[in-house]
C-alpha positions as CSV (number, residue, x, y, z in Angstrom):
1,M,110.3,110.0,86.7
2,Q,114.5,110.9,87.4
3,G,115.2,114.3,88.9
4,K,116.1,116.4,92.5
5,I,113.2,119.1,92.7
6,L,114.0,122.5,95.0
7,I,110.3,123.8,95.5
8,V,110.4,127.8,97.2
9,D,107.2,129.0,98.2
10,D,105.2,130.9,100.9
11,N,102.6,128.8,101.5
12,E,103.6,125.6,103.9
13,D,100.4,124.4,102.7
14,V,101.3,124.3,99.3
15,L,104.6,122.7,99.8
16,L,103.3,119.5,101.8
17,S,100.9,119.0,98.8
18,L,103.8,119.1,96.2
19,N,105.8,116.9,97.9
20,L,102.8,114.6,98.8
21,L,102.5,114.4,95.3
22,L,105.9,114.9,93.9
23,K,108.1,112.9,96.6
24,N,107.3,109.3,95.2
25,R,107.6,110.2,91.8
26,V,111.5,111.6,92.0
27,E,115.1,111.2,92.6
28,A,115.1,113.4,95.3
29,V,112.5,116.7,97.0
30,R,113.1,119.7,99.0
31,V,111.0,122.6,100.0
32,T,111.4,125.8,101.9
33,T,110.2,128.9,102.0
34,Q,112.5,131.0,101.9
35,P,114.0,132.2,98.5
36,Q,116.9,134.0,101.1
37,K,118.7,130.1,100.8
38,I,118.1,129.2,96.9
39,E,121.6,129.7,96.4
40,Q,122.5,127.5,98.8
41,F,120.3,124.9,97.5
42,M,121.6,124.9,94.2
43,E,125.1,124.1,95.4
44,V,124.1,121.4,98.3
45,F,121.1,119.7,96.2
46,Q,121.9,120.7,93.3
47,P,118.4,120.2,92.2
48,D,117.6,118.9,87.9
49,V,114.2,121.6,89.0
50,I,113.2,124.6,90.8
51,L,109.4,125.7,91.3
52,L,109.7,128.9,92.0
53,D,107.2,131.4,93.5
54,M,105.9,134.7,91.8
55,N,104.5,136.3,94.8
56,F,106.7,136.2,98.7
57,Q,105.3,138.1,101.6
58,R,105.9,142.2,100.3
59,D,104.3,141.8,97.4
60,A,101.0,139.7,96.8
61,I,99.9,139.7,92.7
62,S,102.6,141.5,90.2
63,G,105.2,138.8,90.7
64,E,108.0,141.1,91.1
65,E,109.8,139.3,93.8
66,G,110.2,136.0,91.6
67,Y,111.7,137.7,88.3
68,A,114.3,139.1,91.0
69,W,115.0,135.8,92.3
70,L,114.3,134.2,88.7
71,K,117.6,136.4,87.2
72,T,119.9,135.6,90.9
73,I,119.2,131.5,90.1
74,L,120.2,131.5,86.4
75,R,123.5,134.3,87.6
76,A,124.4,130.7,89.7
77,D,123.0,128.4,86.5
78,P,122.6,130.3,83.4
79,D,120.9,126.5,82.2
80,A,118.6,126.5,85.2
81,V,115.2,125.2,85.1
82,V,112.3,127.0,86.6
83,L,109.1,126.5,86.9
84,F,106.9,129.7,88.0
85,I,104.3,129.1,90.5
86,T,101.4,131.0,90.7
87,A,97.7,131.7,91.2
88,Y,97.9,135.2,88.6
89,V,99.3,134.7,85.8
90,N,98.3,136.1,82.3
91,T,99.8,137.1,78.7
92,E,102.1,139.7,79.6
93,K,104.0,137.9,83.0
94,A,103.7,135.0,80.4
95,V,105.8,136.5,77.6
96,R,107.9,138.3,80.4
97,A,108.3,134.9,82.6
98,I,109.0,133.4,79.5
99,K,112.0,135.8,78.0
100,E,113.8,136.7,81.4
101,G,114.5,132.3,81.7
102,A,112.1,130.7,82.6
103,V,110.6,127.2,81.5
104,D,106.8,127.2,82.5
105,F,103.9,128.2,84.9
106,I,102.1,125.7,87.3
107,P,99.2,127.4,87.9
108,K,97.8,127.6,91.4
109,P,95.4,125.5,91.8
110,W,97.1,122.8,89.7
111,D,95.4,119.9,87.2
112,R,97.8,117.1,88.8
113,D,98.2,114.6,85.8
114,K,99.6,118.8,83.9
115,L,102.2,119.5,86.5
116,L,103.1,116.0,86.5
117,S,103.5,116.1,83.1
118,T,105.5,119.7,83.2
119,V,107.7,118.8,85.6
120,E,108.9,115.3,84.6
121,S,108.9,117.4,80.6
122,A,111.3,120.3,83.4
123,V,113.1,117.4,84.0
124,E,114.8,116.0,80.6
125,L,115.1,119.6,79.5
126,S,117.3,119.9,82.1
127,K,119.0,116.8,81.7
128,A,119.4,117.4,77.8
129,R,120.8,121.4,79.0
130,H,123.2,120.3,81.8
131,Q,124.1,116.5,80.0
132,K,127.1,115.4,83.1
133,R,128.1,117.8,85.5
134,P,131.5,118.4,86.4
135,Q,130.5,116.3,89.9
136,E,129.3,112.6,88.4
137,Q,131.4,113.4,85.3
138,E,134.7,112.9,88.2
139,R,132.5,109.9,89.2
140,E,131.8,108.0,86.6
141,A,135.2,108.3,85.5
142,S,136.2,106.7,88.4
143,L,133.5,104.7,88.3
144,C,134.0,102.8,84.4
145,G,136.6,105.6,82.0
146,D,134.3,106.8,79.3
147,A,130.1,107.4,80.6
148,K,129.0,105.8,78.2
149,D,124.7,106.1,76.3
150,D,124.1,102.4,76.7
151,E,123.6,102.0,80.2
152,P,121.3,98.9,81.7
153,L,117.8,100.3,82.8
154,L,117.2,99.3,86.5
155,I,114.2,101.1,86.7
156,G,113.0,101.6,90.2
157,E,112.6,104.4,93.5
158,S,111.2,102.4,96.3
159,N,113.4,102.1,99.5
160,A,114.4,99.0,98.7
161,M,115.8,100.1,94.4
162,K,117.4,102.4,96.0
163,E,119.2,100.2,98.5
164,L,120.6,97.9,95.2
165,R,121.4,100.5,93.3
166,Q,123.4,102.6,96.0
167,K,125.6,98.7,96.8
168,I,125.2,98.2,93.1
169,E,128.0,101.0,93.0
170,C,130.0,100.6,95.9
171,V,130.6,96.7,94.5
172,A,131.2,97.6,91.2
173,V,134.6,99.8,91.5
174,T,135.6,96.6,93.2
175,D,137.0,92.9,91.5
176,A,134.5,90.9,94.5
177,N,132.2,87.7,93.1
178,V,128.7,88.7,92.6
179,L,125.9,86.4,92.9
180,V,122.6,88.0,92.3
181,T,119.7,86.4,94.3
182,G,115.6,87.1,92.9
183,E,112.5,85.2,91.9
184,N,112.5,84.7,88.3
185,G,112.0,87.4,85.8
186,T,112.9,90.2,88.7
187,G,115.7,91.6,86.6
188,K,119.2,89.3,88.0
189,D,120.6,89.7,84.0
190,V,120.1,93.7,83.8
191,V,122.0,94.5,87.6
192,A,124.9,91.7,86.3
193,R,124.5,93.6,82.7
194,L,125.4,97.4,85.0
195,L,128.0,96.2,87.6
196,H,129.6,95.8,84.8
197,H,128.9,98.8,83.6
198,L,129.7,100.7,85.7
199,S,133.3,98.4,86.6
200,K,137.0,98.9,85.3
201,R,135.9,96.5,83.0
202,A,133.8,98.2,81.0
203,A,135.4,98.4,77.5
204,R,136.1,94.5,77.8
205,P,133.7,92.0,77.4
206,F,130.5,90.8,78.5
207,V,130.0,87.2,78.7
208,A,127.1,85.2,79.6
209,I,125.9,82.1,79.8
210,D,121.9,80.7,81.0
211,L,123.6,77.5,82.3
212,G,119.8,75.9,82.6
213,A,119.3,76.3,79.7
214,L,122.9,74.3,78.1
215,P,123.2,71.2,77.8
216,E,125.8,68.9,79.8
217,Q,127.2,67.2,77.3
218,L,128.2,70.6,75.7
219,F,128.9,72.5,79.2
220,E,133.1,71.7,78.5
221,S,133.3,72.9,75.1
222,E,130.4,76.2,75.7
223,L,132.7,77.7,78.8
224,F,136.1,76.3,78.2
225,G,137.0,75.6,74.7
226,Y,137.9,73.0,72.9
227,E,141.8,72.3,70.4
228,K,141.6,71.1,66.6
229,G,140.8,66.8,66.7
230,A,139.3,67.2,70.8
231,F,136.9,65.8,69.7
232,T,135.0,63.9,66.2
233,D,133.2,67.1,65.3
234,A,136.0,69.8,66.4
235,K,137.4,70.8,62.7
236,T,139.0,74.5,64.3
237,A,139.8,75.3,67.1
238,K,137.0,77.2,69.6
239,A,137.6,79.7,72.6
240,G,135.4,79.0,75.1
241,L,133.3,81.8,76.7
242,V,135.6,81.4,79.8
243,E,138.4,82.5,77.6
244,T,135.6,84.9,75.5
245,A,135.5,86.3,78.5
246,D,139.1,87.4,80.0
247,G,139.7,90.9,80.9
248,G,135.5,91.7,81.8
249,T,132.7,90.4,83.4
250,L,131.5,86.2,82.9
251,F,127.7,85.6,83.4
252,L,126.6,82.4,84.8
253,D,123.0,82.8,85.4
254,E,121.3,79.7,86.9
255,I,124.0,79.0,88.3
256,G,121.9,76.4,90.9
257,N,121.6,74.2,88.1
258,M,125.5,72.8,87.9
259,T,126.1,68.9,89.1
260,A,127.9,68.7,90.9
261,V,131.1,67.7,88.3
262,Q,130.9,70.7,87.2
263,Q,130.9,72.8,90.1
264,Q,134.4,71.7,90.8
265,K,135.2,72.1,87.4
266,L,134.1,76.0,87.8
267,L,136.2,75.8,91.0
268,T,139.2,74.5,89.9
269,V,138.9,77.7,87.5
270,I,138.0,80.2,90.0
271,E,140.6,79.4,92.1
272,K,143.8,78.7,89.6
273,R,142.0,81.8,87.3
274,Y,143.5,78.9,84.5
275,V,141.9,77.7,81.9
276,A,142.2,74.7,79.3
277,R,140.7,73.5,77.1
278,L,139.7,70.1,75.4
279,G,142.3,68.5,73.6
280,A,145.3,71.2,74.9
281,T,148.1,69.8,76.2
282,K,148.7,73.3,78.6
283,G,146.0,75.9,79.8
284,R,146.2,79.3,79.8
285,N,145.6,82.2,82.8
286,V,142.5,84.4,82.8
287,D,141.4,87.3,84.7
288,V,137.7,87.3,84.5
289,R,135.1,89.8,86.9
290,L,132.3,86.0,88.3
291,V,128.7,87.7,88.5
292,C,126.8,84.4,89.4
293,A,122.8,84.6,89.4
294,T,119.7,82.4,90.8
295,N,116.1,81.8,92.1
296,A,117.7,78.2,93.7
297,P,118.2,78.3,97.5
298,L,122.4,77.8,97.5
299,A,122.1,77.2,101.3
300,Q,119.9,75.1,101.6
301,M,120.9,73.3,98.9
302,V,124.6,73.0,100.5
303,R,122.4,71.8,103.5
304,E,121.7,68.4,101.3
305,R,124.3,68.6,99.8
306,K,123.1,69.3,96.4
307,F,125.4,72.2,95.8
308,R,129.2,72.6,97.2
309,Q,129.8,75.2,100.2
310,D,133.3,76.5,98.8
311,L,132.0,76.7,95.4
312,L,130.1,79.1,97.0
313,Y,132.4,81.0,99.7
314,R,133.9,81.5,96.1
315,I,131.0,83.5,94.1
316,N,129.4,85.5,96.7
317,T,131.5,87.9,98.2
318,I,128.8,89.9,98.0
319,E,125.5,89.8,97.6
320,L,122.7,91.9,96.2
321,H,118.9,90.9,96.0
322,L,116.1,91.5,94.0
323,P,112.7,91.5,96.1
324,P,109.7,90.4,94.0
325,L,108.1,92.7,92.0
326,R,105.3,93.2,94.3
327,E,107.0,94.2,97.2
328,R,108.0,97.2,95.4
329,G,105.0,99.7,95.7
330,N,104.7,102.9,93.4
331,D,107.6,100.4,90.7
332,I,105.3,98.7,89.6
333,L,103.8,102.1,87.5
334,L,106.9,103.4,86.4
335,L,108.1,99.9,84.7
336,A,103.9,99.3,83.7
337,N,104.6,103.0,81.9
338,H,108.6,103.0,80.6
339,F,107.6,99.9,79.5
340,V,103.9,101.2,77.9
341,K,106.3,104.2,75.6
342,H,109.0,102.2,74.7
343,L,106.3,98.7,73.3
344,A,104.1,101.9,71.1
345,E,107.6,103.2,69.6
346,K,108.7,99.1,68.5
347,Y,104.9,98.8,67.1
348,D,104.4,102.4,66.0
349,K,102.6,102.9,67.6
350,R,100.7,106.6,69.7
351,V,101.8,106.4,73.6
352,P,98.4,105.7,75.5
353,A,98.5,106.5,78.7
354,L,97.2,104.4,81.9
355,S,94.1,105.5,83.7
356,A,93.5,105.7,86.7
357,D,91.2,102.3,86.7
358,A,94.1,100.8,85.1
359,C,96.9,101.5,87.8
360,A,94.5,100.9,90.7
361,A,94.3,97.2,88.5
362,L,97.9,96.8,88.5
363,L,98.5,97.1,91.6
364,R,96.6,95.1,92.9
365,H,98.4,92.3,90.6
366,E,100.2,89.7,92.7
367,W,103.2,89.6,89.7
368,Q,104.1,86.1,90.1
369,G,106.1,86.4,87.0
370,N,108.1,90.0,88.7
371,V,109.1,92.2,85.7
372,R,109.0,90.1,83.4
373,E,105.4,89.3,83.3
374,L,104.8,92.8,83.6
375,Q,106.1,93.8,80.4
376,H,104.4,90.5,78.8
377,V,101.2,92.5,79.9
378,M,102.4,95.9,78.9
379,E,103.3,94.6,75.7
380,R,99.7,93.2,74.9
381,C,98.3,96.3,75.9
382,V,99.7,98.2,73.7
383,I,99.4,95.9,70.8
384,L,95.1,95.3,71.3
385,C,94.5,98.6,72.6
386,D,93.9,101.6,70.1
387,K,92.4,104.0,72.8
388,A,94.5,107.2,74.0
389,V,93.8,105.9,77.6
390,I,94.8,101.9,79.0
391,G,91.9,100.8,81.0
392,A,91.6,98.3,84.2
393,E,89.0,96.8,80.9
394,D,92.0,96.7,78.6
395,I,94.7,94.4,81.2
396,L,94.7,91.0,80.3
397,L,95.7,89.8,83.8
398,E,96.2,86.2,84.1
399,N,94.4,84.8,87.6
400,T,97.7,83.2,89.2
401,G,95.9,81.3,92.3
402,A,97.7,83.6,93.8
403,T,96.5,86.6,92.6
404,S,93.1,86.6,93.8
405,H,94.5,85.0,97.0
406,E,94.2,88.4,98.8
407,A,91.3,89.5,97.5
408,S,88.7,85.8,98.4
409,A,90.3,85.4,101.8
410,V,87.7,85.6,104.2
411,P,88.1,89.2,106.7
412,A,89.5,87.7,110.8
413,S,86.8,90.7,111.4
414,L,83.8,91.8,109.8
415,N,84.0,95.5,111.4
416,L,83.2,97.8,108.8
417,D,86.4,100.1,110.6
418,E,88.4,97.5,110.0
419,L,87.9,96.6,106.8
420,E,88.6,100.9,106.2
421,R,91.2,101.0,108.1
422,Q,92.9,97.4,105.7
423,A,91.9,98.5,102.9
424,I,93.7,102.3,103.8
425,H,97.4,100.3,104.8
426,R,96.9,98.3,101.4
427,A,96.3,100.7,99.0
428,I,99.0,103.4,101.3
429,S,101.2,100.1,100.8
430,L,100.9,99.8,97.5
431,S,100.9,103.3,97.2
432,N,104.9,103.0,98.4
433,G,103.5,105.6,100.6
434,N,101.9,107.9,97.6
435,L,99.1,109.3,99.7
436,T,97.4,110.7,96.2
437,Q,97.4,107.9,94.6
438,A,96.5,105.8,97.5
439,A,92.8,107.7,97.3
440,E,92.7,107.0,94.0
441,M,92.9,103.8,94.5
442,L,90.5,103.6,97.7
443,G,88.1,105.7,95.0
444,I,87.6,108.9,97.9
445,T,90.2,112.5,97.3
446,R,93.5,113.2,99.1
447,Y,91.4,115.3,102.2
448,S,89.0,112.4,102.3
449,L,91.9,109.7,103.1
450,Y,93.2,112.6,105.8
451,R,90.4,112.5,107.1
452,K,90.3,108.8,107.6
453,I,93.8,108.2,108.3
454,D,93.2,111.0,111.8
455,K,89.8,109.0,112.3
456,L,91.0,105.9,112.9
457,G,94.5,106.5,113.0
458,V,95.8,104.8,110.3
459,I,99.4,105.9,111.0
């Protein structure tokens, strides 16, 4: 889920547990034992949701300190979303808390799934209340003019995806040509659309061309257009896709598939910013921002003289790389839940939850088809599963050979401690450092995992 969370509690164990639970599920988490710093955090960190303990040092059960700090928060931001944390909740406190502006309670001890659901709902409420804060409005205005509701979704909270998102935001405001690389199915088209959406050209056309699906004989007529009578079937004039993209973004997918002749013609258009329709006596200037994508090793193709080096220089002023899904840890579950929700809406079905064993199965799979494969798998689940919870048995995964490689490989050591150490390393890696999720994958409690990590020296 997107959102920034501030947790205020005088119990450091509570802060540690909540931080471990939430840090890989939200945008950012900050914790403090000092409620007097809340306003400072609100100004600098700007949390979407504040988890606030009701009872601090001088009062164990009344909750009066919590109510006082709630008033401080709401004075600073009347739309703030506050969730109380307390071990002493009753009807009278609940009614008073809601009247004074709290949104909900998180009891101690908490149920993990219910807590996550409560926090997610609170984040959505905060986004709805605040919509766009002034700073965000200024930032988006500087990036792409008026904000739009159809921003392409680049889902992921792994470090690699956070870094990619930062690079996209930096590059989008420029007119630099961008080359997006990555395996098939990683979402290179989403990156291209997001670059356009965040650019100053957002109000102008975004034109996408799949060069891998374009027949060679149609390359020139489709890209550059033609005049009436240019060839037998040219009964009327037609603008090419390059011309159609004038003022906007031209996205060339699978650019490694072009022939040498096609590469030369494209290079001429890029260098001269000038395009001539087939059959025309003169051309016209065009102003396009070029974004290209490929899964091909273009540098190697240059060495093998299969791709022009001068063209490569032109198209990759900036290169953005999309990591394969198997290297993105807990992003797999974020994407799976996203697909389940939207596909359930598409097929008019209730939204099922993913069980712990289903999550473990998804995290173990190698995803050779990347995000596209995951989407297809979840679509089959939503269509075929009529249960409230999707189990591992409901997830139909294709055995590509690579999927089972790791599981079938003979381990270098049969020492039990070493095997356990490897399993813990693998679980932590797949869960992107989320120890709660790692413990679930290993079939043990979080506290057992802590003890094993300490005993085996895993971290």
